[in-house]
C-alpha positions, 0 to 999 in steps of 0.5 A: 575177227574170225572165231577160227583167227580167234581160237588160232590167238589164244594161249596153247596148253601143253596139256591139251596139246600132248592130250590131242597127240596121244589121240593121234597114236592110236586114232588115224586122226594123227595131226589134232594137235599140230592144228591146236598148235597153229601149225597147220601144213604139219597137221595135213602132213599128218593126216595126209600119211595117217594110214603109215605108222610115222604120224603115229609114232611122231605124236607119241613121241611129241606128246611125251615132249610135251609134257616133259618142257617146262611151262616157260619153254612151251609158251615159248615155242607156241605161244609168242605172244603170252609174255614170259614172266621171270621168277620173282624176288622174294627178298625183303629188302631190309631183311638183306640190308639187316643180314649184311649189315650182321655179315659185316659185323662179323667180319670186323669180329673175325679180323679183330681176332674175336672169331676163328674162321671157322665161326664166322664162316657158320654164322654167316652161312646161318644168315644167309640161310635165314634170307633164303628160306623166307 
């Protein structure tokens, strides 16, 4: 594997992509970010049109776009080999089970008439909020 192939297979950084795109807005080197992102045809097109404002404006727009999109979206578009990880649940199963049992007990009390609907709903929300904040 050549050094160039190895470089193209490295995960791309959205901030570096944005910096390279911003460099392209003020210098004749518009399109460097396209080479970095593994799009050499687009990079060559940007360089071929360096004397017009088109690649400079496009580079500026793309710099903002790279900064505004999330890390996951950027990875999906430009790092296809990087596995996309979803947010892992941090709930403790024992706490969830305990809260479910407590809500069932509250529901029984409500059905027996010992708790009003309002009291039941308040207690239920408190229990669910405790789970969500941990």
